[in-house]
C-alpha positions as CSV (number, residue, x, y, z in Angstrom):
1,M,-18.7,-18.4,134.4
2,S,-17.5,-15.6,136.7
3,K,-17.2,-12.0,135.6
4,V,-13.9,-10.6,134.6
5,F,-12.6,-7.5,136.4
6,R,-11.6,-4.7,134.0
7,P,-9.3,-2.1,135.6
8,W,-10.2,1.5,135.4
9,K,-7.7,3.3,133.2
10,T,-7.7,7.0,134.3
11,D,-5.6,8.0,131.3
12,E,-8.1,6.8,128.6
13,V,-9.0,9.5,126.1
14,W,-12.5,8.4,125.0
15,L,-15.5,8.6,127.3
16,L,-17.7,7.1,124.5
17,P,-16.7,5.2,121.4
18,P,-16.0,7.6,118.5
19,S,-18.3,7.7,115.5
20,V,-17.2,7.7,111.8
21,V,-19.0,11.0,111.5
22,D,-16.5,12.6,113.9
23,F,-13.5,11.6,111.7
24,V,-14.8,11.7,108.1
25,P,-15.7,15.1,106.6
26,A,-19.1,15.7,105.1
27,G,-19.2,14.8,101.4
28,H,-16.5,12.2,101.6
29,P,-17.2,9.0,99.5
30,A,-17.0,6.9,102.6
31,H,-20.5,8.2,103.6
32,L,-21.9,7.0,100.2
33,V,-20.5,3.5,100.8
34,R,-21.9,3.5,104.4
35,D,-25.3,4.6,103.1
36,L,-25.4,2.0,100.3
37,V,-24.5,-0.8,102.6
38,S,-27.0,0.1,105.3
39,E,-29.9,1.2,103.1
40,E,-29.7,-0.4,99.7
41,L,-28.1,-3.9,100.1
42,D,-30.1,-6.9,101.1
43,L,-28.1,-8.2,104.0
44,S,-30.7,-10.7,105.2
45,A,-28.7,-13.8,104.2
46,I,-25.7,-12.5,106.2
47,M,-27.7,-11.3,109.2
48,G,-29.6,-14.6,109.3
49,A,-26.4,-16.4,110.1
50,Y,-26.2,-14.5,113.4
51,T,-29.0,-16.1,115.4
52,G,-27.5,-16.5,118.9
53,V,-26.8,-13.8,121.5
54,K,-23.2,-12.9,121.5
55,G,-21.1,-10.4,123.4
56,Y,-18.8,-10.1,126.4
57,P,-19.3,-13.0,128.8
58,C,-21.0,-12.2,132.1
């Protein structure tokens, strides 16, 4: 499969993808939910379903 050319858009605003921390103020309940999901929940059954390498085609 050949690579796909992506045009350079000079009017794009973001140099890097934004982070949720940049948009959600400290102390907001969204941070509690994020921490619970990433640190407390056992996601091994869900993550185990993703075994192959995925992403943008080369």
